[in-house]
N, C-alpha and C positions, 0 to 999 in steps of 0.2 A: 168427472168431478168438476172442472173449472166451469164446463157448460151448465152444469146443474146449479152452481153457485151463481153463475149469471142469469139463468132463468128466474131463481128465487129472488134476486135483486129486482129484476124486471117487474116480477108479479108483485112484490112488495109496494114499489114505487106507484103501480097502478091500482091495486086493490087497497093498500093501506099506506098512504102517503103520510110522511112523518115518522114511520116506524124506524128505530135503529137497528142496523145490520151490523152486530159486533162478533168478532172471532175470538177464540183463545189460541190461535195459531202460534207456535213456537219453534218452527222450523228455519226460520230466517229466510221465508219466501218471499222474493221482492215485490213491490207494489201491491200488497194486500188491501190497502184502503186507498179510497179515492174515486174520483169519477174522470173520464168515461169509463164504462166498464170494459171497453175494448182494449184498454191500456192497462187496466188493474183488476184485481178480483172483485172490486167494487162494495167491500166492506165500509161501513162508516168509521168504525173505530177498531183497534187492535189492541189486546191485553198487553201490557209492557212488562213481559217477565225479566227483561234485563234489568230495568229500574228496580223491581221488587227483590230479586236475588241479591242483586248487589247491596242494596239498602239493608235488607235484613242480615246480610254477611256482616254489614258494618253495626247494625243496631244491636244485635246480640252478643256483641263483645263487651266485656267490661269497659266503662268509659276511660279507664287509665290506658287502654291498649287501642283505642279507637283512631288515635293519631296515625297509627301504622296502617290503617285501612281507609285512610283519608280520600284516596282515588276512587275508591268503591262509592263514595257519597256523592261525587261531582261528575263522575264519568258518563252519566246518563244523556248530559246535554249534548254529547259528541254526536249522538244519533237522533236526537229529540225531533228532528223535523224530516226524518226519513219516511215516516208514517203518521197517521192521525192516532194518537195513543189514548188509551184509558188506562188510569192507575188504579189498582186494587189490592186490598189487604182483607183477608179472610182468617177465620179460625182454622181452615185447613190449608194454611200457607206452606211453602217448602221451608224446611228446617234443615240444619247441619246434621249430617248423619254422624254418628259417633264414630272416632277413630279415623276421620277423613275430612276433606273438604269437599265432598260432594254433597248435592242436596237431595232429600227424599221427602216424598210427601206424606204428610201425618193425616191420611184421609181417615183412618180409623180411630185415632185418638181424639180428634175434635177438640184440640187445646185451645185455650185463648192465648192472646198475644202475651199476657202477663205471666203465663207459665214459663216463658222462655227469655223474657226481657230481663235485664240485670237490675239489680237494686237490693240493699240490705234490708230494706221494710217495704211495707206496701205504699208509702207516701213517695218513696224513690222510685219504686216501679210506675206508679200513677204518673209521675213527672216525666218519666221516659216515654210513656203511652202518649201523653200529651203532646211531646215534642215530636214523636213519630207521625201522629195524625196532622199536626201543623204542616210538616214537610210534605206529606200526601197532598194536602189541601192547596199549598202555595206553589208547589212545582208544577210546571207546565202539564196539561194533560187533564183528561176529564176524569171524574172520580167514581169509583165503585167501592163501597165499604159494607161488607156483610159480615163483619167481625162481630163475635159474641163478646160483648162486655165482659170485662175480667172477672172470672169465676171466683178467684182467691183474693178478692179486695173486699174490705168491710162494706155493709150496706151504705154507710155514709159516705165513703170515697166513690162507691159506684154511682151515688146519686150526683156527686160533684162531677164525675165524669159524663154522665148523661148532659148535665148543664153545660159542661164544656163543649160537647159535640153539637149542642143546639145552637151555642153561640158561634161555634166555627161554621156550622152550615149557614147561619144568618149572614155572617161576616162575608162568606164566600159568594152568597146570593147577591147582596147589596154591593158588591165591589166588583165591577166589569173588569178591572185591571187584572184579576185572577183568571179569567176565562176567555175573553173575547178576541185574545190574539194567541191562543195556545199552539197554533198550528204554524206561525210565521215567527222568524228570529226577531221581529221588532218588538215582540211581547215580552222579552226577556233579555236581561244582560247582567253578567256577572259583576259584583262589586268587590266580593273577596272569595276566591277558590283556591287560596293557597296557604290559609293558615291552619296548617296541619297541627302544629304544635298546641295551639289553643283549642282545636277542634271546633272552630267557628266558621260558618258560611254566611255571606251576605249577597242578596241579589235584588234586581228591580224587576218587578211585573209592571206591564205598561199597557194602557187601554189604547183602543184605536183613537180615542179623543187625545191621546199624549198625557194622559194622567198617570201619576206614578205612585206606586207603593213600595217602600224599601222594607225588605224582610231580612232579619238577621236572626239566626239560629245558632244557639250554644247547645253543644252535644255533650258537655261535661258538667258535673255538679259543682262548678265553681262560679261564685259571684264575681264578675269582672266589673270593676268600677272604673270610671273614666276610661271606657274603651273607645279608642278611636276608630272611625268608620270613614274611608273615603267616600265622598258622594259626587254623583255627576253634575248636579246643579246647586247653585247658591240660593239658599232661601231658608225657609221654616219648616221645620220636621216636628210633627205631633205623634205621639204614640196613640195608635187607634185599635191595637189589639196586642193582648199580653198573655201567654198561657199560664203565667205564674200567679196569677189573681187568687186571692183567698177563696173566692167562690167556687174555683175550680179545684181546689186541694193545694195550692201552692202557698208560696210565702209572702206573696203580695209586694215584691220588689218591683218597682216601676219608674218610669219617667214622667212624672206629673206635668211638668213645664214644657213649654214651647222651647225646642232646642234649635238655636240659629246657627247656621254654618259659618265657618270661618276660612279665610284664605290660607292656604298653606304656604308660608314663606320659603320653603325650601324647594317647591314645585310650581312652576308656571301654570296658572289657571286650574289649579287643584284646591278643592274645597273639602272639608272633613267636618265632622260633627264628634262630640264626645257623649256617650250614653252609659247609662247602668245597665249591664246586661245580666239578668237573673240567671240562677244555676239552672241547667237542663230545662231550656226554655226556648220559645220563638216569640220575638216581637216585631211588630210591624208599624211603620211610621208613614204617615202621609206626607206628602211634599207639596208646598206651596212656594212658587218662586217669589222673590222679592218684587213688591211694586216698584215702579219709577221713583217714587218719592222715598221709599225705603233704600234703594240703590244711591240716591242722591245724598241721603243722611249717612249711609255707610261710607261713601266716598269722603264726605266732609269729615267724618270721625277718623277715617284712615289718613287724610291729610293732615288732621291735627295730631294724629298720634305720631305720623311721620315727623311733622314739625317739632312736636314735643320731644321726640327721639333725638332729632337733630340739634336741638337746643341743648338738650341734656348732654349730648356727645361733645358740643362745644364748651359747654360749661365744665364738663369732666376734663376736657384737654385744656381749657383755661386753669381749672384747678391744679393739674399736673404741671403746667408751665410755671404757675405761682410757687408751687412747692420746689420745683427745681430752682427758680430765681432765689427763693428764700435760702435753698440749700447752698447755692453759689454765693450768695451775699454772705452768709455765715461762715462759707470757707475763706471768703477775701477778708472778712473781719477777723477770724482766726490767723489768717495769713498776716495781716497788717499788724495784729497783736505781735505775733510771733516775730514780725520784722522789727517792730519797736523795741521788743525785748533783746533782739539780737543786737540792734543798734546801740541800746543802752549799754549791753555787756562789752560791745566793741569799743564804746566811748571809754567806759570803765578800764578796759584793758589798756587802752591807749594812754590814759592818764596814769595807770599803774606803771606802764612801761617808760613813760615820761619821768615818773617819779624814781623809778629804779636806775635809769639812765643818768638822772642828776645826782642821786646817791653815789653811783658808780663813779662819776666824774669827780664829785667832791672827795671821795676815798682815794681815787687816783692822785688827785693833786695833794691831799695829805701824804700819801705814800712817797710822791715825788719831793715834797718839801722835807719830810724826814731824811729821805736819802741825801739830800743836799747838806743838811745838818750834819749827819754823820760823815760825809765826804770832807767838810770843812774843819771838823774836829780831829780827823785823822791827818790834815795838812798842817795844823797848828802844833802838833807834837814834835 
């Protein structure tokens, strides 16, 4: 069998150069893709069943419970570079079998994704589908989408889904950050793969020319205003793709203005941006580093801000010293007033004591004089 595969590979290269040789292999056979064929089976691409099964296991859950399966969403990058992968979604995808956690192929049902994806109404289902397709397109790996469009959506929303897929295809085609480094780790880096509670992921896709796209995906139907995202580079971020636009059936929640990164005072050399993250959506931002002039302006503003903060701190310190001095002066005045009143009372007491002593002395003299008279009177008898 290995020899036959090798012969097919050689024949294709000779008679039909440029033909893609793709396998549906799912037995974990090592080195299925790659060249030379002496060391591998020689396929160009391999279907990534691990990504699909993990993703659908996560996607088919109610958004309220997805945080418990967050690892299923991010685990695919652990083996992404072991093969040259192609990601695929179809209407015959593997679905959860009832009563267990095993997957079974719905080959005979030919159901669309919307038949199994959660949502209280068709608009919520459509938002889930748009987000799922965005993750398919923005995750490393080539794409294969032969999914029937949702059968149970209205014609109006089906038209919006078609418009979305057209836009998604065009965005993918015109942004090499999403494909030209699929097979090397330099093309991808996590920004956030730990926000299970919010069920949000963020990552960078990078081209060989070192151009970057920041992808942020919200897998819950919750608007997250002023959502802070740590970024690798200081610069300007512009929203260039948004799955929540009204022309795609969304609510039109977006980031219309350029977002400038700010240094994180709590972390050295860390920058972050604040964005509005629409519910159940994928948002992509282009990155443009600050120019030298902009960096200089930022440094000047930061220096001015630091100087202002220092001046305000000194002013606050001076104000506190002034208040303390006033309090001490007031205390001194009150102490002086109390001392004067005490001295006055002491003088008054002294005078009172002197007066009483004088009165006592006069009384004593009178008593002594009276005693002498009485004694003299006794002697004269």
